[in-house]
N, CA, C and O atoms as a GROMACS GRO file, in nm:
protein
  620
    1UNK      N    1   0.961   0.210  -0.992
    1UNK     CA    2   0.903   0.236  -0.863
    1UNK      C    3   0.961   0.143  -0.757
    1UNK      O    4   0.991   0.186  -0.646
    2UNK      N    5   0.977   0.015  -0.791
    2UNK     CA    6   1.019  -0.083  -0.691
    2UNK      C    7   1.168  -0.113  -0.697
    2UNK      O    8   1.214  -0.207  -0.633
    3UNK      N    9   1.243  -0.035  -0.773
    3UNK     CA   10   1.386  -0.058  -0.784
    3UNK      C   11   1.464   0.020  -0.680
    3UNK      O   12   1.412   0.057  -0.575
    4UNK      N   13   1.589   0.044  -0.712
    4UNK     CA   14   1.677   0.120  -0.622
    4UNK      C   15   1.638   0.267  -0.621
    4UNK      O   16   1.561   0.313  -0.705
    5UNK      N   17   1.693   0.339  -0.526
    5UNK     CA   18   1.668   0.484  -0.517
    5UNK      C   19   1.713   0.552  -0.646
    5UNK      O   20   1.645   0.641  -0.697
    6UNK      N   21   1.829   0.509  -0.700
    6UNK     CA   22   1.879   0.570  -0.823
    6UNK      C   23   1.783   0.544  -0.939
    6UNK      O   24   1.755   0.634  -1.018
    7UNK      N   25   1.732   0.421  -0.951
    7UNK     CA   26   1.636   0.390  -1.057
    7UNK      C   27   1.508   0.472  -1.039
    7UNK      O   28   1.452   0.523  -1.136
    8UNK      N   29   1.464   0.485  -0.917
    8UNK     CA   30   1.344   0.563  -0.888
    8UNK      C   31   1.363   0.708  -0.932
    8UNK      O   32   1.278   0.764  -1.001
    9UNK      N   33   1.475   0.768  -0.891
    9UNK     CA   34   1.499   0.908  -0.925
    9UNK      C   35   1.514   0.928  -1.075
    9UNK      O   36   1.468   1.028  -1.129
   10UNK      N   37   1.579   0.833  -1.144
   10UNK     CA   38   1.593   0.841  -1.289
   10UNK      C   39   1.455   0.838  -1.356
   10UNK      O   40   1.427   0.919  -1.444
   11UNK      N   41   1.369   0.746  -1.312
   11UNK     CA   42   1.234   0.738  -1.367
   11UNK      C   43   1.150   0.860  -1.333
   11UNK      O   44   1.075   0.909  -1.417
   12UNK      N   45   1.162   0.908  -1.211
   12UNK     CA   46   1.089   1.026  -1.168
   12UNK      C   47   1.128   1.146  -1.253
   12UNK      O   48   1.042   1.224  -1.294
   13UNK      N   49   1.256   1.161  -1.280
   13UNK     CA   50   1.304   1.272  -1.362
   13UNK      C   51   1.257   1.255  -1.507
   13UNK      O   52   1.210   1.351  -1.568
   14UNK      N   53   1.271   1.135  -1.561
   14UNK     CA   54   1.235   1.112  -1.701
   14UNK      C   55   1.086   1.128  -1.726
   14UNK      O   56   1.046   1.187  -1.826
   15UNK      N   57   1.004   1.077  -1.637
   15UNK     CA   58   0.860   1.077  -1.661
   15UNK      C   59   0.788   1.200  -1.606
   15UNK      O   60   0.687   1.243  -1.661
   16UNK      N   61   0.841   1.256  -1.496
   16UNK     CA   62   0.769   1.364  -1.428
   16UNK      C   63   0.854   1.487  -1.402
   16UNK      O   64   0.816   1.574  -1.323
   17UNK      N   65   0.969   1.496  -1.467
   17UNK     CA   66   1.055   1.613  -1.446
   17UNK      C   67   1.101   1.627  -1.302
   17UNK      O   68   1.132   1.737  -1.257
   18UNK      N   69   1.105   1.513  -1.228
   18UNK     CA   70   1.147   1.514  -1.089
   18UNK      C   71   1.038   1.556  -0.992
   18UNK      O   72   1.066   1.575  -0.873
   19UNK      N   73   0.915   1.573  -1.040
   19UNK     CA   74   0.805   1.623  -0.957
   19UNK      C   75   0.731   1.507  -0.890
   19UNK      O   76   0.648   1.442  -0.953
   20UNK      N   77   0.761   1.483  -0.762
   20UNK     CA   78   0.698   1.374  -0.688
   20UNK      C   79   0.547   1.395  -0.677
   20UNK      O   80   0.471   1.298  -0.675
   21UNK      N   81   0.503   1.520  -0.670
   21UNK     CA   82   0.359   1.547  -0.662
   21UNK      C   83   0.286   1.502  -0.788
   21UNK      O   84   0.176   1.449  -0.781
   22UNK      N   85   0.348   1.523  -0.904
   22UNK     CA   86   0.286   1.480  -1.030
   22UNK      C   87   0.275   1.328  -1.035
   22UNK      O   88   0.174   1.274  -1.080
   23UNK      N   89   0.379   1.259  -0.988
   23UNK     CA   90   0.376   1.112  -0.985
   23UNK      C   91   0.262   1.063  -0.896
   23UNK      O   92   0.183   0.979  -0.939
   24UNK      N   93   0.254   1.113  -0.774
   24UNK     CA   94   0.151   1.068  -0.681
   24UNK      C   95   0.012   1.104  -0.736
   24UNK      O   96  -0.080   1.023  -0.726
   25UNK      N   97  -0.002   1.222  -0.793
   25UNK     CA   98  -0.130   1.263  -0.849
   25UNK      C   99  -0.175   1.174  -0.962
   25UNK      O  100  -0.293   1.140  -0.970
   26UNK      N  101  -0.085   1.137  -1.051
   26UNK     CA  102  -0.122   1.050  -1.162
   26UNK      C  103  -0.161   0.912  -1.112
   26UNK      O  104  -0.258   0.854  -1.160
   27UNK      N  105  -0.087   0.860  -1.016
   27UNK     CA  106  -0.122   0.730  -0.961
   27UNK      C  107  -0.262   0.734  -0.904
   27UNK      O  108  -0.339   0.639  -0.920
   28UNK      N  109  -0.296   0.843  -0.837
   28UNK     CA  110  -0.426   0.855  -0.774
   28UNK      C  111  -0.539   0.858  -0.876
   28UNK      O  112  -0.647   0.806  -0.851
   29UNK      N  113  -0.515   0.919  -0.990
   29UNK     CA  114  -0.621   0.936  -1.089
   29UNK      C  115  -0.627   0.825  -1.193
   29UNK      O  116  -0.735   0.798  -1.246
   30UNK      N  117  -0.516   0.760  -1.224
   30UNK     CA  118  -0.511   0.672  -1.339
   30UNK      C  119  -0.506   0.523  -1.308
   30UNK      O  120  -0.553   0.443  -1.389
   31UNK      N  121  -0.452   0.483  -1.197
   31UNK     CA  122  -0.436   0.340  -1.168
   31UNK      C  123  -0.568   0.280  -1.120
   31UNK      O  124  -0.625   0.326  -1.022
   32UNK      N  125  -0.617   0.176  -1.190
   32UNK     CA  126  -0.745   0.117  -1.153
   32UNK      C  127  -0.743  -0.036  -1.162
   32UNK      O  128  -0.835  -0.094  -1.220
   33UNK      N  129  -0.642  -0.102  -1.109
   33UNK     CA  130  -0.642  -0.250  -1.111
   33UNK      C  131  -0.740  -0.307  -1.009
   33UNK      O  132  -0.788  -0.235  -0.921
   34UNK      N  133  -0.768  -0.438  -1.020
   34UNK     CA  134  -0.858  -0.503  -0.924
   34UNK      C  135  -0.802  -0.502  -0.783
   34UNK      O  136  -0.874  -0.474  -0.687
   35UNK      N  137  -0.673  -0.532  -0.770
   35UNK     CA  138  -0.605  -0.532  -0.641
   35UNK      C  139  -0.500  -0.422  -0.646
   35UNK      O  140  -0.418  -0.418  -0.737
   36UNK      N  141  -0.504  -0.335  -0.549
   36UNK     CA  142  -0.408  -0.226  -0.543
   36UNK      C  143  -0.295  -0.269  -0.450
   36UNK      O  144  -0.311  -0.272  -0.328
   37UNK      N  145  -0.181  -0.301  -0.508
   37UNK     CA  146  -0.064  -0.340  -0.431
   37UNK      C  147   0.032  -0.222  -0.419
   37UNK      O  148   0.033  -0.133  -0.504
   38UNK      N  149   0.113  -0.223  -0.314
   38UNK     CA  150   0.212  -0.117  -0.296
   38UNK      C  151   0.147   0.020  -0.306
   38UNK      O  152   0.199   0.108  -0.374
   39UNK      N  153   0.035   0.039  -0.240
   39UNK     CA  154  -0.043   0.162  -0.251
   39UNK      C  155   0.043   0.287  -0.235
   39UNK      O  156   0.027   0.383  -0.309
   40UNK      N  157   0.133   0.284  -0.140
   40UNK     CA  158   0.218   0.401  -0.116
   40UNK      C  159   0.366   0.369  -0.138
   40UNK      O  160   0.451   0.408  -0.058
   41UNK      N  161   0.395   0.298  -0.247
   41UNK     CA  162   0.532   0.255  -0.275
   41UNK      C  163   0.633   0.370  -0.289
   41UNK      O  164   0.752   0.346  -0.266
   42UNK      N  165   0.594   0.492  -0.325
   42UNK     CA  166   0.697   0.597  -0.328
   42UNK      C  167   0.774   0.612  -0.197
   42UNK      O  168   0.887   0.661  -0.197
   43UNK      N  169   0.714   0.569  -0.084
   43UNK     CA  170   0.785   0.582   0.043
   43UNK      C  171   0.904   0.487   0.051
   43UNK      O  172   0.992   0.507   0.136
   44UNK      N  173   0.909   0.385  -0.034
   44UNK     CA  174   1.022   0.291  -0.032
   44UNK      C  175   1.153   0.366  -0.048
   44UNK      O  176   1.252   0.335   0.019
   45UNK      N  177   1.155   0.462  -0.136
   45UNK     CA  178   1.277   0.539  -0.162
   45UNK      C  179   1.275   0.674  -0.092
   45UNK      O  180   1.338   0.770  -0.136
   46UNK      N  181   1.200   0.680   0.018
   46UNK     CA  182   1.185   0.805   0.092
   46UNK      C  183   1.198   0.782   0.242
   46UNK      O  184   1.133   0.850   0.321
   47UNK      N  185   1.282   0.688   0.281
   47UNK     CA  186   1.296   0.653   0.423
   47UNK      C  187   1.334   0.773   0.509
   47UNK      O  188   1.295   0.780   0.626
   48UNK      N  189   1.408   0.865   0.454
   48UNK     CA  190   1.452   0.982   0.531
   48UNK      C  191   1.361   1.103   0.507
   48UNK      O  192   1.393   1.214   0.551
   49UNK      N  193   1.250   1.084   0.438
   49UNK     CA  194   1.152   1.190   0.408
   49UNK      C  195   1.214   1.309   0.336
   49UNK      O  196   1.168   1.422   0.354
   50UNK      N  197   1.317   1.285   0.256
   50UNK     CA  198   1.378   1.397   0.183
   50UNK      C  199   1.304   1.429   0.053
   50UNK      O  200   1.323   1.537  -0.002
   51UNK      N  201   1.220   1.338   0.003
   51UNK     CA  202   1.140   1.365  -0.116
   51UNK      C  203   1.007   1.430  -0.079
   51UNK      O  204   0.960   1.521  -0.147
   52UNK      N  205   0.946   1.382   0.028
   52UNK     CA  206   0.818   1.435   0.075
   52UNK      C  207   0.793   1.381   0.215
   52UNK      O  208   0.859   1.288   0.261
   53UNK      N  209   0.696   1.441   0.282
   53UNK     CA  210   0.652   1.393   0.412
   53UNK      C  211   0.510   1.342   0.396
   53UNK      O  212   0.427   1.406   0.330
   54UNK      N  213   0.481   1.228   0.458
   54UNK     CA  214   0.343   1.177   0.453
   54UNK      C  215   0.247   1.269   0.528
   54UNK      O  216   0.126   1.252   0.518
   55UNK      N  217   0.298   1.363   0.602
   55UNK     CA  218   0.215   1.458   0.675
   55UNK      C  219   0.176   1.578   0.590
   55UNK      O  220   0.086   1.654   0.628
   56UNK      N  221   0.241   1.597   0.475
   56UNK     CA  222   0.212   1.713   0.392
   56UNK      C  223   0.069   1.705   0.337
   56UNK      O  224   0.025   1.599   0.292
   57UNK      N  225  -0.002   1.817   0.340
   57UNK     CA  226  -0.142   1.817   0.292
   57UNK      C  227  -0.158   1.767   0.149
   57UNK      O  228  -0.254   1.695   0.120
   58UNK      N  229  -0.067   1.804   0.057
   58UNK     CA  230  -0.082   1.760  -0.081
   58UNK      C  231  -0.072   1.608  -0.090
   58UNK      O  232  -0.145   1.546  -0.169
   59UNK      N  233   0.017   1.546  -0.010
   59UNK     CA  234   0.034   1.400  -0.015
   59UNK      C  235  -0.090   1.331   0.040
   59UNK      O  236  -0.141   1.236  -0.019
   60UNK      N  237  -0.137   1.379   0.153
   60UNK     CA  238  -0.258   1.320   0.212
   60UNK      C  239  -0.378   1.336   0.119
   60UNK      O  240  -0.459   1.243   0.106
   61UNK      N  241  -0.390   1.451   0.055
   61UNK     CA  242  -0.502   1.472  -0.038
   61UNK      C  243  -0.492   1.376  -0.156
   61UNK      O  244  -0.593   1.320  -0.199
   62UNK      N  245  -0.372   1.356  -0.209
   62UNK     CA  246  -0.354   1.264  -0.322
   62UNK      C  247  -0.387   1.121  -0.280
   62UNK      O  248  -0.452   1.049  -0.356
   63UNK      N  249  -0.343   1.081  -0.162
   63UNK     CA  250  -0.373   0.946  -0.113
   63UNK      C  251  -0.524   0.928  -0.092
   63UNK      O  252  -0.578   0.823  -0.126
   64UNK      N  253  -0.590   1.027  -0.037
   64UNK     CA  254  -0.735   1.018  -0.016
   64UNK      C  255  -0.810   1.014  -0.148
   64UNK      O  256  -0.910   0.942  -0.160
   65UNK      N  257  -0.765   1.090  -0.246
   65UNK     CA  258  -0.825   1.085  -0.380
   65UNK      C  259  -0.811   0.945  -0.438
   65UNK      O  260  -0.905   0.892  -0.496
   66UNK      N  261  -0.694   0.885  -0.421
   66UNK     CA  262  -0.672   0.749  -0.470
   66UNK      C  263  -0.762   0.650  -0.397
   66UNK      O  264  -0.819   0.561  -0.460
   67UNK      N  265  -0.774   0.664  -0.265
   67UNK     CA  266  -0.862   0.574  -0.189
   67UNK      C  267  -1.007   0.587  -0.235
   67UNK      O  268  -1.078   0.487  -0.244
   68UNK      N  269  -1.050   0.706  -0.262
   68UNK     CA  270  -1.188   0.725  -0.310
   68UNK      C  271  -1.208   0.658  -0.446
   68UNK      O  272  -1.314   0.601  -0.471
   69UNK      N  273  -1.106   0.662  -0.532
   69UNK     CA  274  -1.114   0.593  -0.662
   69UNK      C  275  -1.120   0.443  -0.641
   69UNK      O  276  -1.195   0.374  -0.711
   70UNK      N  277  -1.043   0.392  -0.546
   70UNK     CA  278  -1.046   0.249  -0.514
   70UNK      C  279  -1.186   0.210  -0.466
   70UNK      O  280  -1.241   0.110  -0.511
   71UNK      N  281  -1.242   0.288  -0.377
   71UNK     CA  282  -1.374   0.258  -0.324
   71UNK      C  283  -1.479   0.257  -0.435
   71UNK      O  284  -1.564   0.168  -0.439
   72UNK      N  285  -1.473   0.355  -0.525
   72UNK     CA  286  -1.570   0.362  -0.636
   72UNK      C  287  -1.556   0.242  -0.729
   72UNK      O  288  -1.655   0.194  -0.783
   73UNK      N  289  -1.434   0.194  -0.747
   73UNK     CA  290  -1.409   0.085  -0.842
   73UNK      C  291  -1.444  -0.052  -0.787
   73UNK      O  292  -1.462  -0.147  -0.863
   74UNK      N  293  -1.455  -0.063  -0.654
   74UNK     CA  294  -1.478  -0.193  -0.593
   74UNK      C  295  -1.350  -0.274  -0.576
   74UNK      O  296  -1.355  -0.389  -0.534
   75UNK      N  297  -1.237  -0.214  -0.609
   75UNK     CA  298  -1.108  -0.281  -0.588
   75UNK      C  299  -1.079  -0.292  -0.439
   75UNK      O  300  -1.150  -0.234  -0.357
   76UNK      N  301  -0.977  -0.366  -0.405
   76UNK     CA  302  -0.934  -0.372  -0.266
   76UNK      C  303  -0.784  -0.350  -0.259
   76UNK      O  304  -0.715  -0.354  -0.360
   77UNK      N  305  -0.736  -0.328  -0.139
   77UNK     CA  306  -0.596  -0.292  -0.118
   77UNK      C  307  -0.518  -0.408  -0.057
   77UNK      O  308  -0.564  -0.475   0.035
   78UNK      N  309  -0.401  -0.430  -0.111
   78UNK     CA  310  -0.308  -0.528  -0.055
   78UNK      C  311  -0.226  -0.460   0.054
   78UNK      O  312  -0.174  -0.350   0.036
   79UNK      N  313  -0.216  -0.528   0.167
   79UNK     CA  314  -0.121  -0.486   0.270
   79UNK      C  315   0.001  -0.571   0.248
   79UNK      O  316  -0.002  -0.692   0.268
   80UNK      N  317   0.108  -0.508   0.208
   80UNK     CA  318   0.230  -0.577   0.169
   80UNK      C  319   0.332  -0.565   0.282
   80UNK      O  320   0.370  -0.455   0.322
   81UNK      N  321   0.375  -0.680   0.332
   81UNK     CA  322   0.472  -0.682   0.442
   81UNK      C  323   0.617  -0.688   0.393
   81UNK      O  324   0.710  -0.692   0.474
   82UNK      N  325   0.636  -0.688   0.261
   82UNK     CA  326   0.769  -0.700   0.203
   82UNK      C  327   0.865  -0.591   0.245
   82UNK      O  328   0.986  -0.615   0.253
   83UNK      N  329   0.815  -0.471   0.272
   83UNK     CA  330   0.902  -0.362   0.314
   83UNK      C  331   0.972  -0.390   0.446
   83UNK      O  332   1.080  -0.339   0.472
   84UNK      N  333   0.907  -0.473   0.530
   84UNK     CA  334   0.968  -0.514   0.657
   84UNK      C  335   1.047  -0.643   0.638
   84UNK      O  336   1.161  -0.654   0.684
   85UNK      N  337   0.987  -0.741   0.570
   85UNK     CA  338   1.051  -0.871   0.551
   85UNK      C  339   1.188  -0.856   0.485
   85UNK      O  340   1.285  -0.918   0.528
   86UNK      N  341   1.195  -0.773   0.381
   86UNK     CA  342   1.322  -0.754   0.308
   86UNK      C  343   1.392  -0.623   0.348
   86UNK      O  344   1.496  -0.589   0.293
   87UNK      N  345   1.333  -0.550   0.444
   87UNK     CA  346   1.387  -0.424   0.495
   87UNK      C  347   1.416  -0.324   0.383
   87UNK      O  348   1.517  -0.254   0.386
   88UNK      N  349   1.325  -0.317   0.284
   88UNK     CA  350   1.342  -0.218   0.178
   88UNK      C  351   1.291  -0.081   0.221
   88UNK      O  352   1.350   0.021   0.186
   89UNK      N  353   1.181  -0.078   0.297
   89UNK     CA  354   1.129   0.049   0.346
   89UNK      C  355   1.122   0.052   0.498
   89UNK      O  356   1.110   0.158   0.559
   90UNK      N  357   1.130  -0.066   0.560
   90UNK     CA  358   1.116  -0.075   0.704
   90UNK      C  359   0.974  -0.057   0.753
   90UNK      O  360   0.950  -0.038   0.872
   91UNK      N  361   0.878  -0.063   0.659
   91UNK     CA  362   0.738  -0.038   0.695
   91UNK      C  363   0.645  -0.121   0.608
   91UNK      O  364   0.684  -0.172   0.502
   92UNK      N  365   0.522  -0.133   0.654
   92UNK     CA  366   0.417  -0.194   0.573
   92UNK      C  367   0.376  -0.097   0.463
   92UNK      O  368   0.387   0.024   0.478
   93UNK      N  369   0.329  -0.153   0.354
   93UNK     CA  370   0.261  -0.074   0.251
   93UNK      C  371   0.114  -0.113   0.259
   93UNK      O  372   0.086  -0.232   0.249
   94UNK      N  373   0.021  -0.025   0.275
   94UNK     CA  374   0.036   0.117   0.301
   94UNK      C  375   0.052   0.147   0.450
   94UNK      O  376   0.041   0.059   0.535
   95UNK      N  377   0.077   0.272   0.477
   95UNK     CA  378   0.093   0.319   0.614
   95UNK      C  379  -0.039   0.306   0.691
   95UNK      O  380  -0.147   0.300   0.631
   96UNK      N  381  -0.028   0.302   0.823
   96UNK     CA  382  -0.145   0.284   0.909
   96UNK      C  383  -0.251   0.391   0.887
   96UNK      O  384  -0.370   0.360   0.889
   97UNK      N  385  -0.212   0.516   0.868
   97UNK     CA  386  -0.313   0.621   0.848
   97UNK      C  387  -0.392   0.598   0.721
   97UNK      O  388  -0.511   0.630   0.716
   98UNK      N  389  -0.329   0.541   0.617
   98UNK     CA  390  -0.399   0.510   0.492
   98UNK      C  391  -0.495   0.394   0.515
   98UNK      O  392  -0.607   0.395   0.466
   99UNK      N  393  -0.450   0.293   0.590
   99UNK     CA  394  -0.537   0.180   0.621
   99UNK      C  395  -0.658   0.226   0.702
   99UNK      O  396  -0.770   0.180   0.679
  100UNK      N  397  -0.637   0.317   0.796
  100UNK     CA  398  -0.748   0.370   0.876
  100UNK      C  399  -0.851   0.437   0.786
  100UNK      O  400  -0.971   0.417   0.802
  101UNK      N  401  -0.804   0.516   0.691
  101UNK     CA  402  -0.894   0.583   0.597
  101UNK      C  403  -0.963   0.482   0.505
  101UNK      O  404  -1.080   0.498   0.473
  102UNK      N  405  -0.891   0.379   0.463
  102UNK     CA  406  -0.951   0.275   0.378
  102UNK      C  407  -1.066   0.207   0.451
  102UNK      O  408  -1.172   0.184   0.392
  103UNK      N  409  -1.045   0.176   0.576
  103UNK     CA  410  -1.152   0.114   0.654
  103UNK      C  411  -1.271   0.208   0.669
  103UNK      O  412  -1.386   0.166   0.657
  104UNK      N  413  -1.243   0.334   0.694
  104UNK     CA  414  -1.348   0.434   0.712
  104UNK      C  415  -1.440   0.442   0.590
  104UNK      O  416  -1.561   0.460   0.604
  105UNK      N  417  -1.382   0.428   0.470
  105UNK     CA  418  -1.465   0.440   0.350
  105UNK      C  419  -1.506   0.304   0.291
  105UNK      O  420  -1.563   0.298   0.182
  106UNK      N  421  -1.474   0.195   0.364
  106UNK     CA  422  -1.526   0.064   0.326
  106UNK      C  423  -1.445  -0.015   0.226
  106UNK      O  424  -1.501  -0.098   0.154
  107UNK      N  425  -1.316   0.008   0.219
  107UNK     CA  426  -1.231  -0.068   0.128
  107UNK      C  427  -1.182  -0.193   0.198
  107UNK      O  428  -1.131  -0.187   0.310
  108UNK      N  429  -1.196  -0.308   0.131
  108UNK     CA  430  -1.145  -0.435   0.184
  108UNK      C  431  -0.994  -0.441   0.166
  108UNK      O  432  -0.936  -0.368   0.086
  109UNK      N  433  -0.932  -0.531   0.244
  109UNK     CA  434  -0.786  -0.546   0.240
  109UNK      C  435  -0.748  -0.692   0.223
  109UNK      O  436  -0.830  -0.782   0.247
  110UNK      N  437  -0.625  -0.715   0.182
  110UNK     CA  438  -0.566  -0.849   0.170
  110UNK      C  439  -0.421  -0.840   0.216
  110UNK      O  440  -0.348  -0.752   0.171
  111UNK      N  441  -0.380  -0.929   0.305
  111UNK     CA  442  -0.242  -0.930   0.352
  111UNK      C  443  -0.158  -1.018   0.260
  111UNK      O  444  -0.198  -1.129   0.226
  112UNK      N  445  -0.040  -0.967   0.221
  112UNK     CA  446   0.050  -1.038   0.132
  112UNK      C  447   0.193  -1.008   0.174
  112UNK      O  448   0.226  -0.895   0.207
  113UNK      N  449   0.277  -1.110   0.172
  113UNK     CA  450   0.416  -1.093   0.210
  113UNK      C  451   0.505  -1.047   0.096
  113UNK      O  452   0.615  -0.997   0.119
  114UNK      N  453   0.460  -1.064  -0.029
  114UNK     CA  454   0.547  -1.036  -0.143
  114UNK      C  455   0.680  -1.109  -0.121
  114UNK      O  456   0.788  -1.054  -0.144
  115UNK      N  457   0.670  -1.235  -0.077
  115UNK     CA  458   0.787  -1.314  -0.041
  115UNK      C  459   0.877  -1.339  -0.161
  115UNK      O  460   0.830  -1.374  -0.270
  116UNK      N  461   1.004  -1.322  -0.139
  116UNK     CA  462   1.103  -1.353  -0.242
  116UNK      C  463   1.177  -1.481  -0.207
  116UNK      O  464   1.268  -1.523  -0.280
  117UNK      N  465   1.140  -1.544  -0.097
  117UNK     CA  466   1.196  -1.674  -0.060
  117UNK      C  467   1.091  -1.748   0.023
  117UNK      O  468   1.008  -1.685   0.089
  118UNK      N  469   1.094  -1.882   0.022
  118UNK     CA  470   0.991  -1.960   0.090
  118UNK      C  471   0.978  -1.930   0.240
  118UNK      O  472   0.867  -1.931   0.293
  119UNK      N  473   1.089  -1.904   0.309
  119UNK     CA  474   1.079  -1.883   0.454
  119UNK      C  475   1.013  -1.749   0.490
  119UNK      O  476   0.984  -1.724   0.607
  120UNK      N  477   0.988  -1.663   0.390
  120UNK     CA  478   0.922  -1.535   0.416
  120UNK      C  479   0.775  -1.534   0.375
  120UNK      O  480   0.711  -1.429   0.376
  121UNK      N  481   0.720  -1.650   0.340
  121UNK     CA  482   0.586  -1.656   0.282
  121UNK      C  483   0.479  -1.598   0.373
  121UNK      O  484   0.378  -1.546   0.324
  122UNK      N  485   0.498  -1.605   0.504
  122UNK     CA  486   0.400  -1.544   0.596
  122UNK      C  487   0.466  -1.437   0.683
  122UNK      O  488   0.424  -1.414   0.797
  123UNK      N  489   0.568  -1.375   0.630
  123UNK     CA  490   0.644  -1.277   0.706
  123UNK      C  491   0.562  -1.160   0.755
  123UNK      O  492   0.504  -1.087   0.676
  124UNK      N  493   0.559  -1.143   0.884
  124UNK     CA  494   0.492  -1.032   0.952
  124UNK      C  495   0.341  -1.032   0.937
  124UNK      O  496   0.277  -0.930   0.960
  125UNK      N  497   0.281  -1.148   0.900
  125UNK     CA  498   0.135  -1.156   0.890
  125UNK      C  499   0.068  -1.133   1.024
  125UNK      O  500  -0.033  -1.064   1.032
  126UNK      N  501   0.123  -1.192   1.129
  126UNK     CA  502   0.063  -1.174   1.262
  126UNK      C  503   0.063  -1.027   1.302
  126UNK      O  504  -0.036  -0.975   1.353
  127UNK      N  505   0.175  -0.960   1.279
  127UNK     CA  506   0.184  -0.817   1.311
  127UNK      C  507   0.087  -0.736   1.226
  127UNK      O  508   0.023  -0.643   1.276
  128UNK      N  509   0.075  -0.770   1.097
  128UNK     CA  510  -0.018  -0.699   1.009
  128UNK      C  511  -0.162  -0.720   1.056
  128UNK      O  512  -0.240  -0.625   1.061
  129UNK      N  513  -0.196  -0.844   1.090
  129UNK     CA  514  -0.332  -0.874   1.138
  129UNK      C  515  -0.361  -0.800   1.269
  129UNK      O  516  -0.471  -0.749   1.289
  130UNK      N  517  -0.262  -0.793   1.357
  130UNK     CA  518  -0.278  -0.721   1.484
  130UNK      C  519  -0.304  -0.572   1.457
  130UNK      O  520  -0.392  -0.512   1.519
  131UNK      N  521  -0.227  -0.514   1.367
  131UNK     CA  522  -0.248  -0.374   1.330
  131UNK      C  523  -0.388  -0.355   1.273
  131UNK      O  524  -0.459  -0.262   1.311
  132UNK      N  525  -0.428  -0.442   1.182
  132UNK     CA  526  -0.558  -0.428   1.118
  132UNK      C  527  -0.673  -0.440   1.218
  132UNK      O  528  -0.768  -0.362   1.214
  133UNK      N  529  -0.662  -0.537   1.307
  133UNK     CA  530  -0.766  -0.549   1.412
  133UNK      C  531  -0.770  -0.422   1.496
  133UNK      O  532  -0.878  -0.376   1.533
  134UNK      N  533  -0.655  -0.367   1.528
  134UNK     CA  534  -0.649  -0.244   1.605
  134UNK      C  535  -0.711  -0.125   1.533
  134UNK      O  536  -0.756  -0.030   1.596
  135UNK      N  537  -0.713  -0.131   1.401
  135UNK     CA  538  -0.774  -0.025   1.320
  135UNK      C  539  -0.922  -0.050   1.294
  135UNK      O  540  -0.990   0.031   1.232
  136UNK      N  541  -0.973  -0.165   1.344
  136UNK     CA  542  -1.115  -0.195   1.330
  136UNK      C  543  -1.152  -0.293   1.220
  136UNK      O  544  -1.270  -0.322   1.202
  137UNK      N  545  -1.053  -0.344   1.147
  137UNK     CA  546  -1.083  -0.446   1.046
  137UNK      C  547  -1.116  -0.577   1.116
  137UNK      O  548  -1.055  -0.610   1.218
  138UNK      N  549  -1.212  -0.651   1.063
  138UNK     CA  550  -1.249  -0.780   1.121
  138UNK      C  551  -1.220  -0.896   1.026
  138UNK      O  552  -1.229  -1.012   1.066
  139UNK      N  553  -1.186  -0.864   0.901
  139UNK     CA  554  -1.162  -0.970   0.803
  139UNK      C  555  -1.065  -0.918   0.696
  139UNK      O  556  -1.032  -0.800   0.692
  140UNK      N  557  -1.021  -1.010   0.612
  140UNK     CA  558  -0.939  -0.974   0.497
  140UNK      C  559  -0.987  -1.053   0.376
  140UNK      O  560  -1.048  -1.159   0.389
  141UNK      N  561  -0.957  -1.000   0.257
  141UNK     CA  562  -0.991  -1.070   0.134
  141UNK      C  563  -0.891  -1.183   0.114
  141UNK      O  564  -0.772  -1.168   0.142
  142UNK      N  565  -0.941  -1.297   0.068
  142UNK     CA  566  -0.854  -1.410   0.033
  142UNK      C  567  -0.910  -1.477  -0.091
  142UNK      O  568  -1.031  -1.478  -0.114
  143UNK      N  569  -0.821  -1.534  -0.171
  143UNK     CA  570  -0.864  -1.613  -0.285
  143UNK      C  571  -0.886  -1.756  -0.236
  143UNK      O  572  -0.797  -1.817  -0.176
  144UNK      N  573  -1.005  -1.808  -0.261
  144UNK     CA  574  -1.040  -1.944  -0.222
  144UNK      C  575  -1.092  -2.016  -0.346
  144UNK      O  576  -1.102  -1.957  -0.453
  145UNK      N  577  -1.126  -2.143  -0.330
  145UNK     CA  578  -1.182  -2.218  -0.443
  145UNK      C  579  -1.316  -2.159  -0.488
  145UNK      O  580  -1.359  -2.182  -0.601
  146UNK      N  581  -1.381  -2.083  -0.401
  146UNK     CA  582  -1.508  -2.019  -0.434
  146UNK      C  583  -1.488  -1.879  -0.493
  146UNK      O  584  -1.585  -1.809  -0.523
  147UNK      N  585  -1.364  -1.838  -0.509
  147UNK     CA  586  -1.334  -1.704  -0.558
  147UNK      C  587  -1.277  -1.616  -0.449
  147UNK      O  588  -1.232  -1.666  -0.346
  148UNK      N  589  -1.279  -1.488  -0.470
  148UNK     CA  590  -1.226  -1.394  -0.372
  148UNK      C  591  -1.337  -1.361  -0.273
  148UNK      O  592  -1.447  -1.322  -0.312
  149UNK      N  593  -1.307  -1.378  -0.147
  149UNK     CA  594  -1.408  -1.358  -0.043
  149UNK      C  595  -1.345  -1.300   0.083
  149UNK      O  596  -1.224  -1.309   0.103
  150UNK      N  597  -1.428  -1.241   0.168
  150UNK     CA  598  -1.379  -1.192   0.297
  150UNK      C  599  -1.372  -1.305   0.397
  150UNK      O  600  -1.468  -1.381   0.412
  151UNK      N  601  -1.259  -1.318   0.464
  151UNK     CA  602  -1.237  -1.422   0.563
  151UNK      C  603  -1.207  -1.355   0.696
  151UNK      O  604  -1.114  -1.275   0.705
  152UNK      N  605  -1.284  -1.387   0.802
  152UNK     CA  606  -1.259  -1.324   0.932
  152UNK      C  607  -1.119  -1.357   0.985
  152UNK      O  608  -1.064  -1.464   0.959
  153UNK      N  609  -1.063  -1.262   1.059
  153UNK     CA  610  -0.936  -1.288   1.125
  153UNK      C  611  -0.955  -1.394   1.233
  153UNK      O  612  -1.059  -1.396   1.299
  154UNK      N  613  -0.857  -1.480   1.250
  154UNK     CA  614  -0.863  -1.580   1.358
  154UNK      C  615  -0.860  -1.509   1.492
  154UNK      O  616  -0.797  -1.404   1.506
  155UNK      N  617  -0.927  -1.567   1.588
  155UNK     CA  618  -0.933  -1.506   1.722
  155UNK      C  619  -0.800  -1.514   1.792
  155UNK      O  620  -0.787  -1.468   1.906
   0.00000   0.00000   0.00000
């Protein structure tokens, strides 16, 4: 999933017969970790939208099904800035429309750079926080000495 386009296509063909819908559908139904990272990682290898469009009804339905599973599980979503920091997708994971839906159904979020070098440790955090505030989020999940808790965004 997180490799090159060629690795992605090889895995997609081997596991799903090249069917991107089957991949997204399985992710929506089967993945149940505590923190959901790279929620919409298939877009990493879809910069030109030649595999699918995020506007397609089947894709939106699969993403909403996955968000509902996250909400039921009590998990939260990581907002990963690595797609911008390392220019792998040129975008945040997940997309703004997914974050808007996550907020609507009460899913907490956590901002993470997925830094591969020390100078990227807070890469695009300010931009991510600005986007989140614009979508109505007032806090993010953080790991503290007291455990995982919601921490308000700085003013």
